[in-house]
KETIKOL-697282 format. One record per residue (C-alpha): x, y, z; residue number from 1. Coordinates in steps of 0.2 Angstrom, whole numbers. Example, Ala and Ser with C-alpha at 12.3 -4.5 7.8 and 13.67 -1.06 7.14 Angstrom:
! KETIKOL-697282
62, -22, 39, 1
68, -5, 36, 2
This chain:
! KETIKOL-697282
-56, -246, -1, 1
-42, -249, -15, 2
-42, -270, -17, 3
-33, -278, -31, 4
-33, -296, -37, 5
-18, -306, -43, 6
-22, -324, -46, 7
-27, -330, -29, 8
-19, -317, -20, 9
-29, -301, -13, 10
-22, -285, -10, 11
-30, -270, 0, 12
-22, -255, 3, 13
-22, -247, 20, 14
-22, -229, 21, 15
-13, -218, 36, 16
-10, -203, 26, 17
-14, -196, 10, 18
-10, -177, 8, 19
2, -164, -4, 20
17, -163, 7, 21
31, -156, -2, 22
33, -142, -16, 23
37, -148, -32, 24
56, -141, -32, 25
62, -147, -17, 26
56, -164, -20, 27
62, -167, -38, 28
76, -151, -45, 29
74, -155, -63, 30
55, -150, -61, 31
50, -136, -70, 32
33, -127, -78, 33
35, -135, -95, 34
39, -153, -87, 35
19, -148, -76, 36
10, -144, -93, 37
18, -159, -102, 38
12, -169, -88, 39
-4, -158, -80, 40
-17, -169, -87, 41
-15, -185, -74, 42
-6, -176, -62, 43
-20, -167, -55, 44
-27, -170, -43, 45
-23, -186, -37, 46
-3, -182, -38, 47
-1, -164, -37, 48
-9, -150, -27, 49
-11, -135, -41, 50
-18, -126, -28, 51
-2, -126, -16, 52
10, -131, -28, 53
14, -147, -17, 54
18, -164, -23, 55
4, -177, -16, 56
11, -193, -8, 57
4, -206, -1, 58
7, -216, 16, 59
1, -233, 14, 60
5, -252, 19, 61
-1, -267, 7, 62
-12, -282, 15, 63
-7, -296, 8, 64
-20, -310, 9, 65
-14, -326, 0, 66
-20, -346, 3, 67
-25, -343, 21, 68
-11, -333, 26, 69
-12, -314, 31, 70
5, -303, 27, 71
6, -283, 31, 72
21, -275, 20, 73
27, -260, 26, 74
19, -251, 42, 75
18, -234, 39, 76
24, -220, 52, 77
13, -225, 67, 78
5, -216, 79, 79
10, -203, 93, 80
28, -202, 86, 81
36, -187, 87, 82
43, -182, 71, 83
47, -163, 70, 84
56, -162, 55, 85
41, -171, 46, 86
26, -161, 51, 87
14, -171, 40, 88
18, -186, 50, 89
21, -179, 67, 90
11, -184, 83, 91
-1, -194, 71, 92
-19, -200, 78, 93
-24, -212, 63, 94
-38, -225, 61, 95
-23, -236, 55, 96
-27, -253, 63, 97
-48, -249, 61, 98
-43, -249, 43, 99
-33, -264, 44, 100
-47, -274, 52, 101
-62, -267, 40, 102
-48, -277, 27, 103
-49, -291, 35, 104
-35, -292, 49, 105
-33, -290, 66, 106
-15, -287, 74, 107
-17, -306, 80, 108
-21, -312, 65, 109
-6, -305, 55, 110
6, -321, 51, 111
19, -312, 45, 112
26, -293, 44, 113
37, -288, 26, 114
47, -271, 27, 115
54, -267, 11, 116
66, -255, 19, 117
68, -249, 37, 118
65, -230, 34, 119
54, -221, 48, 120
37, -223, 37, 121
39, -240, 33, 122
41, -245, 51, 123
30, -236, 62, 124
17, -247, 67, 125
29, -266, 68, 126
28, -260, 88, 127
16, -251, 101, 128
19, -245, 118, 129
14, -257, 131, 130
20, -254, 151, 131
33, -241, 145, 132
39, -253, 132, 133
41, -256, 113, 134
32, -272, 109, 135
28, -280, 93, 136
11, -274, 87, 137
7, -290, 79, 138
12, -303, 91, 139
9, -318, 82, 140
18, -313, 66, 141
38, -316, 60, 142
45, -298, 53, 143
55, -300, 40, 144
70, -289, 38, 145
83, -286, 25, 146
99, -290, 35, 147
109, -276, 24, 148
97, -265, 31, 149
97, -270, 48, 150
117, -271, 49, 151
117, -253, 41, 152
107, -243, 55, 153
111, -256, 69, 154
130, -248, 65, 155
125, -231, 60, 156
112, -231, 76, 157
128, -237, 87, 158
140, -222, 79, 159
130, -208, 80, 160
125, -195, 92, 161
106, -195, 93, 162
97, -210, 88, 163
96, -213, 69, 164
80, -214, 58, 165
71, -201, 71, 166
73, -214, 85, 167
62, -229, 75, 168
77, -241, 73, 169
77, -242, 92, 170
57, -242, 93, 171
51, -249, 79, 172
65, -264, 73, 173
77, -268, 88, 174
62, -272, 99, 175
56, -283, 87, 176
74, -295, 85, 177
75, -293, 104, 178
60, -303, 105, 179
64, -316, 93, 180
51, -312, 81, 181
62, -306, 67, 182
67, -315, 52, 183
84, -304, 44, 184
86, -311, 26, 185
99, -305, 12, 186
93, -306, -5, 187
90, -314, -18, 188
80, -326, -6, 189
63, -336, -11, 190
54, -334, 7, 191
38, -346, 0, 192
32, -354, -15, 193
24, -337, -19, 194
36, -323, -13, 195
53, -320, -19, 196
64, -305, -12, 197
72, -297, -25, 198
87, -283, -19, 199
84, -265, -24, 200
96, -255, -15, 201
99, -238, -15, 202
86, -228, -7, 203
93, -238, 7, 204
108, -248, 9, 205
97, -264, 10, 206
80, -260, -1, 207
72, -275, -7, 208
57, -278, -17, 209
44, -291, -14, 210
39, -301, -30, 211
23, -311, -28, 212
19, -324, -41, 213
0, -333, -41, 214
-10, -343, -52, 215
3, -336, -66, 216
0, -320, -61, 217
12, -308, -53, 218
15, -292, -44, 219
30, -282, -36, 220
29, -274, -19, 221
44, -260, -23, 222
43, -249, -8, 223
50, -234, -12, 224
60, -237, -29, 225
49, -224, -32, 226
39, -213, -25, 227
31, -203, -39, 228
25, -205, -56, 229
36, -194, -65, 230
49, -206, -60, 231
43, -219, -72, 232
45, -206, -86, 233
63, -200, -79, 234
71, -215, -70, 235
84, -203, -66, 236
75, -192, -55, 237
79, -196, -38, 238
71, -193, -21, 239
81, -182, -10, 240
85, -196, 2, 241
95, -210, -4, 242
110, -220, 6, 243
118, -220, -15, 244
110, -209, -27, 245
117, -219, -41, 246
113, -235, -35, 247
93, -230, -33, 248
93, -225, -52, 249
100, -241, -57, 250
88, -250, -46, 251
72, -239, -52, 252
79, -244, -70, 253
79, -264, -65, 254
62, -262, -57, 255
54, -253, -71, 256
63, -266, -85, 257
55, -281, -73, 258
39, -275, -71, 259
37, -270, -91, 260
43, -288, -98, 261
34, -298, -86, 262
18, -289, -84, 263
17, -289, -65, 264
6, -277, -56, 265
17, -262, -48, 266
12, -260, -30, 267
22, -244, -22, 268
21, -238, -5, 269
19, -219, -8, 270
12, -216, -26, 271
-7, -208, -27, 272
-22, -214, -34, 273
-28, -227, -42, 274
-12, -233, -31, 275
-6, -248, -40, 276
-4, -251, -60, 277
7, -257, -73, 278
24, -252, -81, 279
25, -251, -102, 280
41, -248, -114, 281
40, -232, -122, 282
54, -230, -136, 283
70, -232, -125, 284
62, -225, -109, 285
45, -230, -98, 286
26, -226, -96, 287
14, -230, -81, 288
-2, -237, -83, 289
-11, -233, -67, 290
-29, -231, -72, 291
């Protein structure tokens, strides 16, 4: 288990999966043999699997503990959910909740669940089936959702012939709202003394970043502002799925600028080991200092 400390805050990574999943050229069309050779020393084995030629991605949550509160940030894919178009996350059966408990939080102890955005791999554990219905997995928690993201998917789901986001909006978001457990927020927004919500749209319409401050130190939970460390070297590289590609690039550079200038610990949701680190400026660009 990876654990990081930021001031008085403790942050633990809760793994769901960590696998080679996408062909490098499919994920990033700009990938080349020259790029591979230039970065090979740090890419392998944690971020690229040379045997298969696949990019490695992690899917994980972050458990933030601060001032007696237990906060879950992003909720992965969830178990037993059919995702035939995403075979690596189809019908999962992982000990995710056991890992969460080992990190110090049973489901009923979670005070707050915060989702950077509402894609299927960030909301899956929000709910579980009980007596044929989807109910909040974390029964005592408030759930924080981006209002722009919620409104985007609510409209899209109403207009679509098939449920959007593989059905997770209906399974993992609407039941929380219907249960009266959700707070829909639009940023910039100060959630608490320690937590600020910063809009970072583009990967999704209402994607946000959670900025944490404690005892003079900072951390940024960036969701999917970038999926891989290569996007720090090449901020114009986009993950294929975005609501607005140019907006995603603008948000990425904004977050990289803020992280580099503040010295904040950066905690993405899909980057491989060591999973969190810092950003530094280099000329007119950026370099990661992860590990």
